[in-house]
C-alpha positions in Angstrom: 88.0 111.6 98.7 91.3 112.1 100.4 94.3 109.9 99.7 96.0 109.1 103.0 99.2 107.3 103.8 99.3 105.9 107.3 102.8 105.1 108.5 103.3 103.2 111.8 106.8 103.3 113.3 108.8 102.0 116.3 112.5 102.5 116.6 113.1 102.4 112.8 115.5 105.4 112.6 117.6 103.4 110.1 114.8 103.1 107.6 112.3 105.8 108.5 113.4 108.7 106.3 113.6 106.5 103.2 110.1 105.2 103.9 108.6 108.7 104.4 110.3 110.1 101.4 108.9 107.2 99.3 105.4 108.4 100.3 106.4 112.0 99.6 107.7 111.4 96.1 104.5 109.9 94.7 103.7 111.1 91.1 100.1 111.5 92.4 100.8 113.1 95.8 99.1 112.0 99.0 96.7 114.6 100.4 98.1 113.8 103.9 100.7 111.5 105.4 99.9 110.6 109.0 102.8 109.1 110.9 102.1 107.4 114.2 105.3 106.9 116.3 104.8 104.2 118.9 107.0 105.6 121.6 110.3 105.2 119.9 113.4 105.5 122.0 115.9 106.0 119.2 116.4 109.1 117.0 113.1 108.7 115.2 111.5 111.8 116.6 114.0 114.4 115.4 114.0 112.7 111.9 110.3 113.0 111.7 110.2 116.6 113.0 112.8 117.6 110.5 110.7 116.1 107.6 107.4 117.6 108.9 109.1 121.1 109.0 109.8 120.8 105.3 106.5 119.2 104.0 103.1 120.6 104.9 101.2 117.3 104.3 103.0 115.4 107.0 101.1 115.1 110.3 102.9 113.6 113.3 101.4 111.7 116.2 103.6 110.6 119.1 102.2 108.2 121.6 103.4 105.8 124.4 104.5 102.4 123.2 101.6 100.0 122.8 102.3 98.0 119.6 101.1 98.1 116.0 97.4 97.7 116.7 97.6 100.6 119.2 98.9 102.7 116.3 96.0 101.6 114.1 93.5 102.4 116.9 95.1 105.9 117.4 94.5 106.6 113.7 90.7 106.4 114.2 90.9 109.9 115.7 91.8 111.4 112.3 90.6 109.0 109.6 87.5 110.1 107.6 85.0 107.7 106.1 85.6 108.9 102.5 89.4 108.5 102.8 91.5 105.9 100.8 94.1 104.8 103.3 97.4 103.3 102.2 99.0 101.4 105.1 102.8 101.5 105.3 105.3 100.0 107.8 108.2 102.3 108.5 110.8 99.8 107.1 109.1 99.5 103.7 108.9 101.8 100.7 106.3 102.7 98.1 107.4 102.9 94.4 106.8 106.5 93.1 103.9 105.4 90.9 102.1 103.3 93.5 99.3 105.7 94.4 98.7 106.8 90.8 98.4 103.1 89.7 96.2 102.2 92.7 93.8 105.0 92.0 93.5 103.9 88.3 92.7 100.4 89.6 90.2 101.8 92.0 88.3 103.6 89.2 88.0 100.2 87.3 87.4 98.0 90.4 85.7 99.7 93.3 86.2 97.8 96.5 86.5 98.2 100.3 90.1 96.8 100.6 92.9 96.3 98.2 96.0 94.2 98.5 98.9 93.6 96.2 102.1 91.5 96.3 105.4 92.5 98.1 108.7 92.6 96.4 111.3 91.6 98.9 114.6 93.4 99.0 117.6 93.5 101.4 119.5 96.6 102.6 122.2 95.9 100.1 119.6 95.9 97.3 117.4 98.5 95.7 113.6 98.5 96.2 111.4 98.2 93.1 111.5 101.4 90.9 107.9 100.9 89.7 104.7 99.5 91.3 103.8 97.9 88.0 104.4 94.2 88.3 104.7 91.9 85.3 102.2 89.0 85.9 99.9 86.7 84.0 97.4 86.8 86.9 94.3 88.9 86.6 93.3 91.5 89.1 90.2 90.1 91.0 87.6 91.5 93.2 86.2 89.0 95.7 82.9 90.6 96.6 82.2 88.7 99.8 84.2 86.1 101.9 82.5 86.3 105.3 81.1 82.7 105.3 84.4 81.4 104.0 86.4 83.2 106.6 84.2 82.0 109.4 84.2 78.4 108.1 87.9 78.0 107.0 89.6 80.8 108.9 91.2 81.9 105.6 93.8 84.6 105.7 93.2 86.3 102.3 95.5 89.3 102.0 99.1 90.5 102.2 101.4 92.2 104.7 100.5 95.7 106.1 102.3 97.8 103.5 100.5 96.0 100.7 97.1 96.9 102.1 94.9 99.9 101.2 91.3 100.3 102.4 88.5 102.8 102.6 88.2 105.0 105.7 84.7 103.7 106.2 86.0 100.1 106.5 88.9 101.3 108.7 86.4 102.9 111.1 84.1 99.8 111.0 87.0 97.5 112.1 88.7 99.9 114.5 89.3 100.7 117.3 89.8 97.0 118.2 90.3 95.9 121.8 92.9 93.3 122.9 95.9 95.5 121.8 98.2 93.2 123.7 97.4 90.3 121.4 98.4 92.3 118.3 101.6 94.3 119.2 102.8 92.8 115.9 100.9 91.2 113.0 98.1 93.7 113.4 97.5 93.3 109.7 95.5 90.2 110.8 92.9 92.6 112.2 92.4 94.2 108.8 92.6 90.9 106.8 90.4 88.8 109.0 88.1 91.6 110.1 87.3 92.8 106.6 86.4 89.3 105.6 84.2 88.7 108.6 82.4 92.1 108.1 81.5 91.1 104.5 83.7 93.7 102.9 84.8 93.3 99.2 88.5 92.6 98.7 90.3 93.4 95.5 93.5 91.4 94.8 96.0 93.4 92.6 98.8 91.0 91.5 99.6 93.7 88.9 101.0 96.0 91.7 103.8 95.7 94.2 105.5 97.6 97.0 109.0 97.3 98.4 109.1 95.0 101.5 112.5 95.3 103.3 114.0 92.1 104.7 116.2 92.7 107.7 117.0 91.2 111.1 114.2 92.9 112.9 111.3 91.7 110.8 108.6 90.6 113.2 107.8 87.3 111.4 109.2 87.2 107.9 111.6 84.2 107.6 111.0 83.2 111.2 109.9 79.7 112.3 107.5 79.6 115.2 107.7 76.9 117.8 104.6 74.7 118.4 103.6 76.6 121.6 103.9 80.0 119.8 101.6 78.7 117.0 99.0 77.6 119.6 99.1 81.0 121.3 98.6 82.6 117.9 95.6 80.4 117.3 94.1 81.6 120.6 94.6 85.2 119.5 92.8 84.5 116.2 90.0 82.8 118.1 89.5 85.9 120.2 89.6 88.0 117.1 86.9 86.0 115.5 84.8 86.0 118.6 85.1 89.8 119.0 84.1 90.6 115.4 81.3 88.0 115.2 79.9 89.6 118.4 80.3 93.1 116.9 78.6 92.2 113.7 76.0 89.8 115.2 77.3 86.8 113.2 77.4 83.1 114.1 80.2 80.6 113.7 78.2 77.4 113.4 79.8 75.3 110.7 76.6 73.6 109.6 75.0 77.0 108.8 78.1 78.4 107.1 79.3 75.5 104.9 76.9 75.9 102.0 77.2 79.7 101.6 81.0 79.4 102.0 81.0 76.9 99.1 79.2 79.5 97.0 81.6 82.2 98.0 84.6 80.0 97.1 83.1 79.2 93.7 83.3 83.0 92.9 87.1 82.7 93.0 88.9 81.7 89.8 90.6 78.3 90.0 94.1 79.8 89.4 93.7 82.0 92.5 92.4 79.4 94.9 95.9 78.4 96.2 96.9 82.1 96.6 93.7 82.7 98.6 94.3 79.5 100.7 91.0 78.0 99.4 90.1 74.4 98.6 89.7 73.4 95.0 86.3 72.3 93.6 87.5 68.7 93.8 88.5 69.0 97.4 85.2 70.6 98.3 83.3 67.8 96.4 85.3 65.1 98.3 84.7 66.9 101.6 80.9 67.1 100.8 80.9 63.4 99.8 82.8 62.3 103.0 80.3 64.3 105.0 77.4 62.6 103.3 78.9 59.2 103.9 79.4 60.0 107.6 75.8 61.1 107.9 74.5 57.9 106.2 76.7 55.8 108.5 75.4 57.6 111.5 71.8 57.0 110.4 72.4 53.3 109.8 73.9 53.0 113.3 70.9 54.8 114.8 68.4 52.5 113.0 70.3 49.5 114.4 70.4 51.0 117.8 74.2 51.1 117.8 74.5 54.9 118.2 
């Protein structure tokens, strides 16, 4: 198994070197660091070329601008099925013990995709020194969430730099069409797609990465207007339609509701809110309301009122 860091970057000359060096200084070194530059017009290229000349495990890929998803799609040319891929945006940083701790977790809890929590920091602040995060929450491996995702459209994951996944899953999900839909927020492709495909997701609240907060963040701290939210919902609809067609899956609520309930019951109560899932009480009430509506409809049909 190769450990791979996949960095996507566009015009992040201010943060780029710190990001790359955070991947280089891992106590358990990455076998290879692939950096996909998305047609940057600033000084990113000379910064990257200078780093690559010093470190043999850096591999550079320069492409025309196409957005974040296009960078992910480009990576399918060099990802191998047995890789473990750690995603990283060029404005974020990995604590030095991140990969070592992640590999320890992987030995204990094999999964297709891992996600942890971000630690937010500003330019005037220092990123976390260690990936170890003090938390009372338990690491949890949700073995399957496909029915739940298709029923509730649940986004169970974290931002790009918090995600690691197997090369086999990466190649199952990508390349993905509709690159124009996902010039930003392409982590949705990994989060939604892995769920739809039936991949196992391991939540690691015990780990963290450094997520930089700055004026150019694509969506952190931003409030979308109603029209933008509706456009986003259309993108998600196209995403689900594409993957359901790819994996030959249906989206009929009446067929998905029961297995979705069983999937949700696998998740500990204390994680339901974090996973954007209904509680047992909410599901019971929903089921009860559904039964009442069915009985009411039957009564009306018997009376000839329906």
